[in-house]
C-alpha positions in Angstrom: 34.2 33.3 -1.4 32.3 30.5 0.8 29.2 30.6 -1.6 31.0 27.7 -3.9 32.8 26.0 -0.9 29.6 25.7 1.0 27.7 24.4 -2.2 30.1 21.3 -2.6 30.0 21.0 1.1 26.4 20.9 1.8 25.8 18.2 -1.5 28.3 15.9 -0.4 28.4 15.9 3.4 24.6 15.1 4.2 23.3 12.0 4.7 20.2 10.0 4.5 18.0 9.9 7.6 16.8 6.7 7.9 13.7 6.1 10.1 12.4 3.0 11.9 11.9 0.1 8.7 13.0 2.3 6.2 16.4 1.4 4.2 18.1 3.1 1.8 19.9 1.2 -0.9 24.0 1.4 -1.2 25.8 3.1 -3.9 25.7 1.1 -7.1 28.9 2.7 -8.0 30.6 2.2 -4.4 33.2 -0.8 -4.6 31.8 -4.4 -5.3 33.3 -7.7 -4.3 30.4 -10.5 -4.8 30.6 -13.8 -5.8 28.1 -16.2 -7.4 28.2 -20.0 -7.7 27.2 -21.5 -10.5 28.6 -25.0 -11.2 32.0 -23.8 -9.3 31.7 -20.7 -11.8 32.4 -17.4 -9.9 31.9 -14.6 -11.2 33.5 -11.5 -9.4 32.9 -7.4 -10.0 35.8 -5.4 -8.7 35.4 -2.0 -9.8 33.0 -0.1 -12.2 33.4 3.2 -14.6 30.9 6.1 -15.6 30.9 5.3 -19.3 29.3 7.9 -21.9 28.7 6.1 -24.9 28.2 7.6 -28.7 26.0 10.9 -27.1 24.5 13.4 -29.1 22.6 16.0 -28.4 20.2 18.4 -30.2 18.1 20.9 -28.6 14.3 20.1 -29.1 13.4 22.2 -32.1 16.8 22.7 -34.1 18.9 21.1 -36.5 22.7 21.9 -34.8 24.0 19.3 -33.0 25.4 21.2 -29.5 27.4 17.6 -29.3 28.6 15.4 -31.5 29.3 11.5 -30.8 30.8 12.3 -27.6 32.2 9.4 -25.9 34.8 9.0 -22.8 35.1 6.5 -19.8 35.3 7.8 -16.4 36.8 4.9 -13.4 35.1 5.1 -10.2 37.0 7.0 -7.4 38.8 9.1 -9.9 39.3 12.7 -11.2 38.3 14.0 -14.2 38.6 17.5 -16.1 37.1 18.8 -19.4 38.5 21.8 -20.6 38.0 23.4 -23.6 36.5 26.7 -25.6 33.9 28.4 -23.9 30.7 27.5 -26.3 32.5 24.2 -26.6 29.6 22.3 -25.0 30.9 21.4 -22.1 28.5 22.6 -19.5 25.9 21.1 -21.9 27.3 17.5 -21.5 27.5 17.8 -17.4 23.8 18.7 -18.0 23.2 15.3 -19.5 24.9 13.6 -17.1 23.2 15.0 -13.9 19.4 14.2 -16.0 18.9 18.0 -16.5 18.4 17.2 -20.5 18.6 13.6 -22.1 20.9 12.8 -25.2 19.4 13.0 -28.7 21.0 9.5 -29.2 23.7 7.4 -27.3 23.5 6.4 -23.7 25.3 7.0 -20.6 25.5 3.9 -18.1 27.4 2.3 -15.3 29.8 -0.5 -16.3 31.1 -2.9 -14.1 34.4 -5.2 -14.6 36.2 -8.0 -13.7 39.9 -8.4 -12.3 40.8 -9.7 -16.5 39.1 -6.7 -17.3 35.9 -7.7 -19.3 32.8 -6.3 -18.4 31.3 -9.1 -15.5 27.4 -7.5 -15.8 25.4 -5.7 -18.4 25.9 -2.0 -18.0 23.1 0.1 -16.6 21.9 3.7 -16.9 23.5 6.4 -14.9 20.2 7.7 -12.6 20.3 11.1 -12.1 19.7 10.6 -8.0 23.1 9.3 -7.8 24.5 12.3 -9.3 25.2 15.6 -7.7 25.8 19.4 -9.7 27.2 22.4 -8.7 26.7 24.7 -10.8 29.0 27.7 -11.7 28.0 30.5 -9.6 26.0 28.6 -7.5 24.7 31.6 -5.2 22.9 32.2 -8.0 20.2 29.3 -7.7 19.2 29.6 -4.2 16.2 32.0 -3.6 16.6 32.1 0.2 19.0 33.2 3.1 18.9 29.9 5.4 18.7 26.6 5.0 15.3 26.3 6.1 13.6 28.9 4.0 14.9 26.8 1.3 13.7 23.8 2.2 10.1 25.1 2.5 9.9 27.5 -0.3 6.7 27.3 -2.3 5.0 25.8 1.4 1.4 27.2 1.2 0.9 30.5 3.1 -2.9 30.1 3.4 -4.4 28.5 6.5 -5.0 24.8 5.7 -6.5 21.5 7.5 -4.2 20.1 9.9 -4.7 16.9 7.5 -3.5 19.2 5.1 0.1 20.1 7.2 0.5 16.6 8.0 0.5 15.8 4.7 2.8 18.4 3.5 5.6 17.5 6.4 5.1 13.6 5.9 6.6 14.7 1.7 9.1 16.4 3.6 10.0 14.0 5.7 10.3 11.9 2.8 12.1 14.0 0.4 14.7 14.5 3.4 15.2 10.7 3.9 15.9 9.9 0.3 19.0 12.6 0.8 21.8 10.4 -0.5 26.0 11.4 -1.5 26.2 11.1 -4.8 27.9 8.6 -6.6 29.3 10.9 -9.6 29.8 14.5 -8.5 30.3 17.2 -11.2 31.1 20.7 -10.8 31.1 23.3 -14.0 33.9 26.2 -13.2 34.4 25.9 -9.4 37.2 28.5 -9.0 35.4 31.0 -11.1 34.8 34.3 -9.5 36.8 33.6 -6.2 39.6 34.7 -4.5 42.9 33.4 -3.8 42.3 31.9 -0.7 38.6 30.6 -1.4 40.2 29.2 -4.5 42.9 27.2 -2.3 39.7 26.0 -0.4 38.2 24.5 -2.8 41.2 23.3 -4.3 41.4 21.4 -1.1 38.0 20.5 0.0 38.3 18.6 -4.1 41.5 16.5 -2.9 39.4 14.8 0.2 36.6 14.7 -2.0 38.3 12.6 -4.5 39.0 10.0 -2.3 35.6 9.2 -1.5 33.4 10.3 -4.9 34.2 10.3 -8.2 34.8 13.8 -9.4 34.4 15.2 -13.0 35.1 19.2 -13.5 34.8 21.6 -16.5 37.5 24.2 -15.7 39.4 26.9 -17.4 41.7 26.9 -14.3 44.5 23.8 -15.5 47.1 24.8 -13.3 45.1 24.9 -10.0 43.4 21.2 -10.9 46.4 19.4 -12.5 47.6 18.1 -9.4 44.3 16.1 -9.0 43.7 15.0 -12.5 43.5 11.7 -13.2 41.9 11.8 -16.9 41.7 15.2 -19.1 39.6 15.3 -22.4 39.6 18.3 -24.5 36.3 19.8 -25.9 36.5 21.4 -29.3 34.0 23.8 -30.8 30.9 21.6 -32.5 30.7 19.5 -29.2 33.4 16.8 -30.5 35.3 15.7 -27.5 39.2 14.0 -27.5 41.2 12.5 -25.0 44.1 15.0 -24.4 46.6 15.5 -21.6 46.6 19.2 -20.1 48.1 21.9 -22.2 50.6 23.2 -19.2 
């Protein structure tokens, strides 16, 4: 039970440990309100969207596309849900969004818009560090029993010089410093394998996260998530995505 809930909570509740003189850039996807004066001409960007534009994906060494010309747009601080048959390409799409694989063609970006609904700036590629992902059955991806042991997994066990230990400690400090709350949180089957109590806990957690983050979920559990959904898409076999209301 608690594994999925804990994995989501740890991912989104970590805050940067900011030391003196360091600077953590603010999220690109937070609401922006700025004005640029150029000969009395004002440019104002009010909201952002995560946009997938004509993305296709073919694994290296194969001739078959797992995704074909996939396009969709998800506004900031909204909840999107992708459903469809197993094997249709849903998880593959999430991996592309998280930067674990690269599209064969197409682009994944952040687009800012003004009050008039038109783009007010050129689109920017979506950086992987702005995306958090919770895999299906996340407990399978842990190798240790505690957070400390997980973080230092792979730390050299042999005796080393003081200089080596100091360098490793500095690298670890830098890694922790740059941990950020993601702008886009994606979850693959977050309710799978959970009992009714754990499922209710995850639903309540997602309800709170929706107020602060943009959330994209892949799931077969449509009825339980329906109240949270702002936008939904069906992934059809062959990797074709189309916008569609939930069939409930």
